C-alpha positions in Angstrom: 0.0 0.0 0.0 2.8 2.3 0.9 4.6 1.6 -2.3 1.5 2.5 -4.3 1.1 5.8 -2.5 4.7 6.8 -2.8 4.5 8.5 -6.2 1.5 10.6 -5.0 3.3 11.6 -1.8 6.3 12.8 -3.9 4.1 14.8 -6.2 2.1 16.3 -3.3 5.4 17.3 -1.5 6.6 19.0 -4.7 3.4 21.0 -5.0 3.5 22.1 -1.4 7.2 23.1 -1.8 6.3 25.2 -4.9 3.4 26.9 -3.1 5.7 27.7 -0.2 8.4 29.1 -2.4 6.0 31.2 -4.4 4.5 32.7 -1.3 7.9 33.5 0.0 8.8 35.4 -3.3 5.6 37.3 -3.2 6.2 38.4 0.4 9.8 39.5 -0.4 8.5 41.5 -3.5 5.9 43.1 -1.4 8.5 44.2 1.1 10.6 45.7 -1.7 7.6 47.8 -2.9 7.1 49.0 0.7 10.8 50.0 1.0 10.5 52.1 -2.2 7.3 53.8 -0.9 8.9 54.5 2.4 11.9 56.1 0.9 10.5 59.2 -0.8 12.6 62.0 -2.4 13.3 65.3 -0.6 10.5 67.0 -2.6 8.0 64.4 -1.5 8.9 64.9 2.2 8.7 68.7 1.6 4.9 68.4 1.3 5.2 68.9 -2.5 3.1 66.4 -4.5 5.7 65.9 -7.3 8.1 67.7 -9.5 5.3 68.0 -12.1 3.8 71.5 -12.4 0.2 71.6 -13.5 1.2 74.0 -16.3 4.4 74.7 -18.2 4.6 78.4 -17.4 8.0 78.8 -19.0 6.6 78.2 -22.5 4.2 81.1 -22.0 7.0 83.5 -21.2 7.7 84.5 -24.8 7.9 88.3 -25.0 9.8 89.7 -28.0 12.3 92.5 -28.2 9.9 94.7 -30.2 7.3 94.6 -27.4 9.6 96.0 -24.7 12.6 97.8 -26.1 11.3 101.3 -26.4 9.6 101.2 -22.9 12.8 99.7 -21.5 14.9 102.7 -22.9 12.4 105.3 -21.6 12.2 103.9 -18.1 15.9 103.0 -17.9 19.0 105.1 -17.9 17.8 107.0 -21.0 21.3 106.8 -22.4 23.5 104.0 -23.7 26.5 103.8 -21.5 29.9 103.1 -23.1 32.2 102.2 -20.2 32.5 101.5 -16.5 33.4 105.1 -15.9 30.0 106.2 -17.2 28.3 103.6 -15.0 30.1 105.1 -12.0 28.7 108.6 -12.9 25.2 107.3 -13.1 25.6 105.6 -9.7 26.8 108.9 -8.2 23.7 110.6 -9.6 21.5 107.9 -8.1 20.2 106.6 -11.4 21.8 103.2 -10.9 22.4 101.1 -7.8 24.7 98.1 -7.3 23.2 94.7 -7.0 24.8 92.3 -4.5 24.1 88.8 -3.1 21.4 88.6 -0.5 19.0 86.1 1.0 17.0 85.7 -2.2 19.6 85.5 -5.0 23.3 85.3 -5.8 25.2 87.1 -8.6 27.1 84.7 -10.9 30.4 85.4 -12.6 29.7 87.8 -15.5 32.2 88.6 -18.3 30.1 91.0 -20.3 27.9 92.8 -17.8 28.1 94.8 -14.6 26.0 94.3 -11.3 23.9 97.4 -11.6 20.2 98.2 -12.2 17.9 101.2 -11.9 16.3 101.6 -8.5 12.9 100.5 -9.8 14.5 97.3 -11.3 16.2 96.6 -8.0 12.9 96.9 -6.1 11.3 94.5 -8.6 14.2 92.0 -8.3 13.8 91.9 -4.5 10.0 91.5 -4.8 10.6 88.5 -7.2 13.1 87.0 -4.7 10.6 87.4 -1.8 7.8 85.8 -3.7 10.0 82.9 -4.8 11.0 82.3 -1.2 7.4 82.4 0.0 6.4 79.8 -2.6 9.0 77.5 -1.1 8.0 77.9 2.5 7.5 74.8 4.6 9.4 72.6 2.1 12.8 71.1 2.3 13.8 73.5 -0.5 13.0 76.6 1.4 15.6 79.4 1.4 16.9 78.2 -2.0 18.4 81.1 -4.0 18.2 81.7 -7.8 21.3 82.9 -9.6 21.5 86.0 -11.8 23.8 85.6 -14.7 23.6 88.9 -16.5 22.7 92.5 -15.6 23.7 95.9 -17.1 25.8 96.0 -20.2 27.7 98.8 -22.0 28.1 99.3 -25.7 31.7 98.2 -25.5 30.9 95.0 -23.5 28.2 94.1 -26.0 30.7 94.5 -28.9 33.0 92.1 -27.1 30.2 89.7 -26.4 29.0 89.6 -30.0 32.4 88.3 -31.1 31.9 85.1 -29.1 28.1 84.8 -28.8 26.1 84.7 -32.1 22.8 85.0 -30.2 23.6 88.4 -28.8 22.1 91.6 -30.3 23.6 95.1 -30.5 20.4 96.9 -29.5 19.8 95.1 -26.2 17.6 96.1 -23.2 20.6 95.1 -21.0 21.9 98.5 -22.0 19.1 100.3 -20.1 19.6 99.1 -16.5 16.1 97.5 -16.5 17.1 94.0 -17.5 18.6 90.9 -16.0 18.9 87.2 -16.7 18.2 84.4 -14.2 19.5 80.9 -14.7 16.9 78.1 -14.5 19.6 75.4 -14.5 21.4 76.5 -11.3 20.1 77.3 -7.9 21.9 77.6 -4.5 20.9 75.5 -1.6 22.5 74.3 1.6 22.7 70.8 0.2 23.4 69.4 -3.3 20.3 69.5 -5.5 19.1 66.6 -7.6 18.0 67.1 -11.2 14.3 66.7 -10.2 14.8 69.3 -7.4 16.3 71.8 -9.9 13.4 71.2 -12.3 11.0 71.8 -9.5 12.7 75.1 -8.5 12.7 76.2 -12.2 9.0 75.6 -12.3 8.4 77.6 -9.2 10.5 80.4 -10.6 8.6 80.3 -13.9 5.3 80.5 -12.1 6.4 83.4 -10.0 7.6 85.3 -13.1 4.4 84.4 -14.9 2.4 86.0 -12.1 4.4 89.2 -12.1 4.2 89.4 -15.9 0.4 89.1 -15.7 0.4 91.9 -13.2 2.1 94.1 -15.9 5.3 94.4 -13.8 7.7 92.9 -16.3 8.3 91.3 -19.6 9.9 87.8 -19.6 11.4 85.6 -22.3 12.2 81.9 -21.8 15.6 81.4 -23.5 16.3 77.8 -24.2 19.9 78.0 -25.5 21.1 80.4 -22.8 19.2 78.4 -20.1 17.8 81.5 -18.5 14.8 83.7 -18.1 15.4 87.1 -19.7 13.5 89.7 -17.5 12.8 93.3 -18.4 11.2 95.4 -15.6 8.4 97.7 -16.6 
C-alpha cells in the first residue's frame, strides 16, 4: 500500500514546496515595494506632491524684443553707457544702484555685464526674490536662491560679447539698466540638488515670473539656448 502511494506523496510534496516558495517570493517582492514607498525624495517629504507642475509656465514667457525695447529705454537710464566710468557717474547721480548677493539670490560670474540696475528694477528684483521664497516655505527646498547671470551691459561690452556669442544683439535692453537674466539650471541651496529638485525650482521660478508678468510688472522671455529667463522690468 505504501509503495502504491509513494508517487502521489512525492508529487504532493513538490506542489507544497512550490506553493511555499511562491508565497515567499511574493512576500519579499511586497517588502521591496514598501521600501520604495517608504523612501520618498526630498521633494515628497517637503509636502510637495511631485516635480510636475500643472502647467508649463515657462513656455508662456515669450515676450519679443519689439514689445519692450522702447519702454525699457524710456524707463531705464535714458542713455546708452559706453564704459564702467559712465556707470560710476550714473551711480553717483542715483540713477543706478549696485546689485549684490542677498538672502534671495546670488550674482554669478559675469564677463560682459556689470552688477547694476535702476532703483525700480532693484525693487522688482527683491520682490521677485521674496515671492520665490514664499512659494518654497514649509518645504525642504525653502531658502533656495536663484542665480543672476547677467545685468547691465555697456556698448563696449556688447561689442566684445558679439564676437563670441552669435545669439547676442547690439540693440539690447541690457543697456538700459532695466534687465537681468536668471538661470533656470542652477540654484543655490544648503545641500546638493538633484535634477528633479532643480526642475521643481525652475518651475516655481517660472510660475512666479508668470504671475508678475500678468500683473504688468515685467516682460519675460524663456531662453532655451542660454538656459535663463530674460527679465525686463516695466
